[in-house]
C-alpha positions as CSV (number, residue, x, y, z in Angstrom):
1,M,23.0,-12.6,-11.3
2,D,25.8,-15.1,-11.2
3,V,25.7,-17.9,-8.6
4,I,28.4,-20.4,-7.7
5,I,26.8,-23.9,-7.3
6,E,28.6,-26.6,-5.4
7,T,27.8,-30.2,-6.1
8,D,27.3,-32.9,-3.5
9,S,29.4,-36.1,-3.3
10,R,27.2,-37.6,-6.1
11,G,27.7,-34.7,-8.4
12,R,24.2,-33.2,-7.9
13,A,23.4,-29.6,-7.5
14,S,20.4,-28.0,-5.9
15,L,18.4,-25.7,-8.1
16,G,16.3,-24.1,-5.4
17,R,12.7,-25.1,-4.5
18,P,11.8,-28.7,-5.1
19,G,9.3,-29.6,-7.8
20,K,10.5,-27.0,-10.3
21,R,11.0,-28.2,-13.9
22,Y,13.7,-27.0,-16.3
23,V,14.7,-27.6,-19.8
24,M,18.5,-27.9,-20.1
25,H,20.4,-26.8,-23.1
26,E,24.1,-27.4,-23.6
27,D,26.1,-25.0,-25.7
28,A,29.0,-26.1,-27.8
29,D,31.5,-24.9,-25.1
30,G,29.8,-27.0,-22.4
31,T,27.8,-24.2,-20.8
32,L,24.6,-25.6,-19.4
33,I,21.5,-23.3,-19.7
34,L,18.4,-24.1,-17.6
35,E,15.1,-22.6,-18.6
36,P,12.0,-22.8,-16.4
37,A,9.6,-25.2,-18.1
38,V,5.9,-26.0,-17.9
39,V,4.4,-29.3,-19.0
40,I,1.2,-29.1,-20.9
41,T,-1.0,-31.9,-22.4
42,E,-1.0,-32.8,-26.0
43,L,-4.6,-31.4,-26.3
44,E,-3.4,-28.1,-24.9
45,R,-0.5,-28.0,-27.3
46,R,-2.8,-28.7,-30.3
47,F,-5.2,-26.0,-29.1
48,L,-2.4,-23.4,-28.8
49,A,-1.2,-24.3,-32.3
50,N,-4.6,-23.9,-33.8
51,A,-5.3,-20.1,-34.3
52,A,-8.7,-20.8,-36.0
53,L,-10.0,-22.8,-33.0
54,Q,-8.7,-20.1,-30.6
55,A,-10.6,-17.5,-32.6
56,Q,-13.8,-19.6,-32.4
57,V,-13.4,-19.9,-28.6
58,D,-12.8,-16.1,-28.3
59,Y,-15.9,-15.4,-30.4
60,A,-18.0,-17.7,-28.3
61,R,-16.8,-15.9,-25.1
62,D,-17.5,-12.5,-26.6
63,H,-21.0,-13.4,-27.8
64,P,-22.6,-15.6,-25.1
65,S,-26.1,-14.9,-26.4
66,E,-25.3,-16.8,-29.6
67,R,-24.3,-20.0,-27.8
68,K,-26.2,-23.1,-28.4
69,A,-27.2,-25.4,-25.5
70,R,-25.4,-28.7,-25.5
71,I,-27.6,-31.8,-25.3
72,P,-26.2,-34.4,-22.9
73,R,-25.4,-37.8,-24.4
74,S,-27.9,-39.4,-22.2
75,E,-30.7,-37.3,-23.7
76,R,-29.7,-37.7,-27.4
77,A,-31.7,-40.0,-29.6
């Protein structure tokens, strides 16, 4: 779907609902491409990049009877 966007007096264009995030790419011919974006934390990015850790989490979810109780720090020696 093609849409004509008109800018305001300051050269701004509305992209729809407020609060949406986009990554903008500019092609060599000047075409601007906007892709919807989601911001994640560094910890989430590292988790998603670590297949071994994801497999461990999946295994733990699939085998709840093998889980070990976690001792709170206040109760550790």
